[in-house]
N, C-alpha and C positions, 0 to 999 in steps of 0.2 A: 191575346190576353193580356200581353204587357203592357198595353193601350191601359188596358181596365186597369192592371194595377197602377201603374205610372198615375190616374187620376186618383184612385183611391188612397196611395199614398199622398199624393198632396192634399186631399180632403181631409185627411188626416195629419199632417203638419200643420194644415190651418184650424182648425179644431183644438190641435194640444196650443199651438201658439196664441191663440185668442184665450183660452182659457188659464192658461199659464201665466201669460199679462195680467190679466182680471186676478189674479193670486198676486201675482208680487206687487201688482201696487194695490191690493186691498182695496177694490172697489165696498160699497156694503153689502150686497147682497153675498158675496163672497166671506165676508165678514160674519156675515149671520150661517153662513154653514160648516163656515171653522166653527164660532160657539155651539150649531145643532150639532156638531157631531164631537165636541171637548177637544179640539183641537185649539193651542194658543196661534195667531196672526204669525209668530215669527213661522211657526211648525210650517203653515199653511203657505207662506211666502218662500218654504222651502219644496214644499212638493209644487208649486207655481215653478221653479227655478227648475226642476227634473221635469216637468208638462213641455219646459222649452227646450231644453236637452235632447227631449225625445221628439219635437217636434224639427229642431234641427240635424239630431241624425235620420230621419224620415228623409228629409231635403238633401243632406250627404248622398245616402245611399241610391238616391236618383243619379247621382251626378257622378259618382264613383260606384258605381255595382258589386265590385271586388270589396268595399267597405260596407257594403248594403249586406252581407250573405256574414258579417263576421258577428253580430247577436244572435242568430242560431246556430253558428259553429263556437262560440266560446264557452257557453253553458258546456257543453258537451265535451270537449278539448281540456277545460278546466276545472272538473266536474273529480272531486277526489275521491268517488264512489267508482270510479270506471277504470 
């Protein structure tokens, strides 16, 4: 199971990194997609940076498993309703 999770995390990281880079570089298909949904190129680049940060988080979670659990714990721990 651990091997499957690692493979999936690696594939997701590659996916997020490639899409994030395309958004940051504002390649023509991404410019068209931003225009279709009504976002500015600057907003789409910001989304691309967040996608690339997500990819980095997945890789860090693979290397340092303790950090990989933080995204699941933090919303529960810091939710003001709990």
